[in-house]
C-alpha positions as CSV (number, residue, x, y, z in Angstrom):
1,X,-184.4,28.3,-40.9
2,X,-181.4,30.3,-39.8
3,X,-181.9,31.9,-36.3
4,X,-179.6,34.6,-35.0
5,X,-180.3,36.0,-31.5
6,X,-178.2,38.7,-29.7
7,X,-175.0,38.1,-31.8
8,X,-172.0,40.2,-30.9
9,X,-168.7,40.4,-32.6
10,X,-165.4,42.0,-31.5
11,X,-162.1,42.9,-33.3
12,X,-159.7,43.3,-30.4
13,X,-161.2,46.0,-28.2
14,X,-163.6,47.2,-30.9
15,X,-167.2,46.1,-30.6
16,X,-168.3,45.6,-34.2
17,X,-171.8,43.9,-34.1
18,X,-174.2,44.7,-31.3
19,X,-177.0,42.2,-30.3
20,X,-178.0,41.3,-33.9
21,X,-181.2,39.3,-34.0
22,X,-183.1,38.0,-37.0
23,X,-184.4,34.9,-38.7
24,X,-184.0,33.8,-42.3
25,X,-187.1,31.8,-43.0
26,X,-186.9,28.6,-45.0
27,X,-187.2,28.8,-48.7
28,X,-187.3,32.6,-48.7
29,X,-184.8,35.3,-49.5
30,X,-183.5,37.6,-46.8
31,X,-181.4,40.6,-47.7
32,X,-178.8,42.2,-45.3
33,X,-178.6,45.8,-46.3
34,X,-176.9,49.0,-45.2
35,X,-174.2,51.4,-46.2
36,X,-170.5,50.3,-46.6
37,X,-168.7,49.6,-43.4
38,X,-171.8,48.9,-41.2
39,X,-170.9,45.2,-40.5
40,X,-172.7,43.2,-43.2
41,X,-169.7,41.1,-44.2
42,X,-168.7,40.6,-40.6
43,X,-172.1,39.3,-39.9
44,X,-171.9,36.7,-42.7
45,X,-168.4,35.7,-41.6
46,X,-169.7,35.3,-38.0
47,X,-172.5,33.0,-39.3
48,X,-169.9,30.9,-41.2
49,X,-167.5,30.7,-38.3
50,X,-164.8,32.6,-40.1
51,X,-164.6,35.2,-37.3
52,X,-165.2,34.6,-33.6
53,X,-168.6,35.8,-32.3
54,X,-170.7,35.5,-29.2
55,X,-174.5,34.9,-29.4
56,X,-177.4,33.8,-27.3
57,X,-178.4,31.7,-30.3
58,X,-176.9,30.9,-33.7
59,X,-178.7,27.9,-35.2
60,X,-179.5,26.4,-38.6
61,X,-182.2,23.8,-39.0
62,X,-182.0,23.0,-35.3
63,X,-178.2,22.6,-35.2
64,X,-176.2,24.9,-32.9
65,X,-173.7,26.5,-35.2
66,X,-171.7,27.9,-32.2
67,X,-170.6,24.3,-31.6
68,X,-169.7,23.6,-35.2
69,X,-166.2,24.4,-36.6
70,X,-166.2,26.6,-39.8
71,X,-165.2,23.6,-42.0
72,X,-168.1,21.5,-40.8
73,X,-170.8,24.0,-41.7
74,X,-171.0,23.1,-45.4
75,X,-171.8,19.6,-44.4
76,X,-174.9,21.0,-42.7
77,X,-176.1,22.4,-46.0
78,X,-174.7,25.9,-45.8
79,X,-172.9,27.3,-48.8
80,X,-171.1,30.6,-48.8
81,X,-170.0,32.8,-51.7
82,X,-167.7,35.4,-50.2
83,X,-167.0,38.9,-51.3
84,X,-164.2,38.8,-53.8
85,X,-165.1,35.3,-55.0
86,X,-161.9,33.6,-53.8
87,X,-161.7,31.2,-56.8
88,X,-158.4,29.4,-57.5
89,X,-157.0,31.4,-60.4
90,X,-154.4,28.8,-61.5
91,X,-156.9,25.9,-61.6
92,X,-159.2,25.2,-64.5
93,X,-162.9,26.1,-64.2
94,X,-163.7,22.4,-63.9
95,X,-161.2,21.8,-61.2
96,X,-162.5,24.8,-59.3
97,X,-165.9,23.2,-59.4
98,X,-164.6,19.7,-58.5
99,X,-163.2,21.1,-55.2
100,X,-166.7,21.0,-53.8
101,X,-167.4,17.4,-54.8
102,X,-166.3,15.6,-51.5
103,X,-169.1,17.5,-49.6
104,X,-171.6,16.8,-52.4
105,X,-170.8,13.1,-52.4
106,X,-171.2,12.9,-48.6
107,X,-174.5,14.8,-48.6
108,X,-176.0,12.9,-51.5
109,X,-174.4,9.5,-51.2
110,X,-173.3,9.6,-54.8
111,X,-169.7,8.4,-54.3
112,X,-168.6,8.6,-57.9
113,X,-170.4,11.8,-58.9
114,X,-168.8,14.4,-61.1
115,X,-169.8,18.0,-61.6
116,X,-173.6,18.0,-61.7
117,X,-175.1,18.9,-65.1
118,X,-177.3,21.5,-63.4
119,X,-174.3,23.7,-62.8
120,X,-173.6,24.0,-66.5
121,X,-177.3,24.4,-67.2
122,X,-177.5,27.3,-64.8
123,X,-174.2,28.8,-66.1
124,X,-173.6,27.7,-69.7
125,X,-170.4,29.8,-69.9
126,X,-168.8,27.5,-67.3
127,X,-169.2,24.5,-69.6
128,X,-167.8,26.5,-72.6
129,X,-164.8,27.5,-70.5
130,X,-164.4,24.5,-68.2
131,X,-160.8,23.9,-69.4
132,X,-159.7,27.5,-69.0
133,X,-158.0,28.8,-65.9
134,X,-160.2,30.5,-63.4
135,X,-158.0,33.6,-63.5
136,X,-158.6,34.0,-67.2
137,X,-162.3,34.6,-66.7
138,X,-163.9,38.0,-66.5
139,X,-165.1,39.2,-63.1
140,X,-168.7,38.3,-63.9
141,X,-167.7,34.8,-65.1
142,X,-165.6,34.3,-61.9
143,X,-168.7,35.2,-59.9
144,X,-170.7,32.6,-61.7
145,X,-168.0,30.1,-61.0
146,X,-168.0,31.0,-57.3
147,X,-171.8,30.5,-57.2
148,X,-171.6,27.3,-59.1
149,X,-168.9,25.9,-56.8
150,X,-171.1,26.8,-53.8
151,X,-174.1,25.0,-55.4
152,X,-172.2,21.8,-55.9
153,X,-172.3,21.5,-52.1
154,X,-176.0,20.6,-52.5
155,X,-177.0,23.3,-50.0
156,X,-180.3,24.2,-48.5
157,X,-179.0,27.6,-47.4
158,X,-177.0,29.8,-49.9
159,X,-175.2,32.8,-48.4
160,X,-173.9,35.4,-50.8
161,X,-171.9,38.6,-50.1
162,X,-172.5,41.2,-52.7
163,X,-172.6,38.8,-55.7
164,X,-173.2,41.6,-58.2
165,X,-170.5,44.0,-57.1
166,X,-168.3,45.3,-59.9
167,X,-169.9,43.1,-62.6
168,X,-171.1,44.0,-66.0
169,X,-174.9,44.6,-66.3
170,X,-175.7,41.6,-68.5
171,X,-174.1,39.2,-66.1
172,X,-175.8,41.0,-63.2
173,X,-179.1,40.1,-64.9
174,X,-178.0,36.5,-65.4
175,X,-176.9,36.1,-61.7
176,X,-180.2,37.7,-60.5
177,X,-182.3,35.3,-62.6
178,X,-180.3,32.4,-61.2
179,X,-180.8,33.5,-57.6
180,X,-184.5,34.0,-58.1
181,X,-184.8,30.6,-59.7
182,X,-182.9,28.9,-56.9
183,X,-185.1,30.6,-54.4
184,X,-188.5,30.5,-56.0
185,X,-188.4,27.3,-58.1
186,X,-185.9,25.2,-56.2
187,X,-186.9,26.3,-52.7
188,X,-183.4,27.2,-51.7
189,X,-183.1,29.5,-48.7
190,X,-181.1,32.6,-49.6
191,X,-179.3,35.1,-47.3
192,X,-177.7,37.8,-49.3
193,X,-175.8,41.1,-48.8
194,X,-176.7,43.4,-51.6
195,X,-176.3,47.1,-52.3
196,X,-178.3,47.7,-55.4
197,X,-181.7,48.9,-54.4
198,X,-183.5,47.6,-57.5
199,X,-182.2,44.1,-56.8
200,X,-183.1,44.3,-53.1
201,X,-186.7,45.1,-54.1
202,X,-186.7,42.3,-56.7
203,X,-185.2,39.6,-54.5
204,X,-186.1,40.3,-50.9
205,X,-188.9,38.5,-49.0
206,X,-187.4,40.0,-45.9
207,X,-184.7,42.6,-45.1
208,X,-182.4,43.3,-42.2
209,X,-181.0,46.8,-42.1
210,X,-177.7,47.5,-40.3
211,X,-176.3,50.8,-39.2
212,X,-173.0,51.0,-37.3
213,X,-173.2,47.4,-36.2
214,X,-176.8,47.6,-35.0
215,X,-179.9,46.3,-36.5
216,X,-182.1,49.4,-36.9
217,X,-185.0,47.9,-38.9
218,X,-186.2,44.6,-40.3
219,X,-189.4,43.3,-41.9
220,X,-191.0,42.0,-45.1
221,X,-189.7,43.2,-48.4
222,X,-192.6,45.5,-48.9
223,X,-191.9,47.2,-45.6
224,X,-188.6,48.8,-46.8
225,X,-190.0,52.3,-46.9
226,X,-188.7,55.4,-48.7
227,X,-188.0,56.9,-45.3
228,X,-185.7,54.0,-44.4
229,X,-184.0,54.2,-47.7
230,X,-183.4,57.9,-47.4
231,X,-182.2,57.7,-43.8
232,X,-179.9,54.6,-44.0
233,X,-179.2,53.8,-47.6
234,X,-178.9,57.0,-49.5
235,X,-175.4,58.4,-50.1
């Protein structure tokens, strides 16, 4: 379980996140929601240690993340797919995937392991294009590559920042099915920032609603009322 209690984040003199508190229960999907610019990505970066934050508690599976450097967090079983994917455009698809193997080998003890077959089973297009450069893939295929690279870490917690943004509808459907499978069949804990209301309703066991850096509501997926949607999500 991921536990966040009274997390605050600052950029210079600007107070971005204000006393954010929530838990992401084990083997469930928690959606971080809210309009653009309310602090969702900053919250994920704070959890991953990519930006400095202060908190009364920031812990995963009993480990104090505030005492762990950002590069150590994947070894704790936390995988992060950032907004914008951040794949290596000049490397092949296979080499992009192989970047995660040192963590996989340490976490599993499989010293000579290559790219796990389950990655290509989840995303067949990556097998078909494994010798192509990452930069030659479509946006949706690059997102699949970014998720596949994260999964090679053998995580117990998968964090995704708007994984369906700017992607063609058929690949959105593929990615959504994979996320549901990872969560519901494989028991992976998922923390996701998502804007599409239909996907939020489909995926969320829990939601955390942000507005101007504050948590204004949270609860079970079924508690995301039309009133909250109209007040905080409608444009």
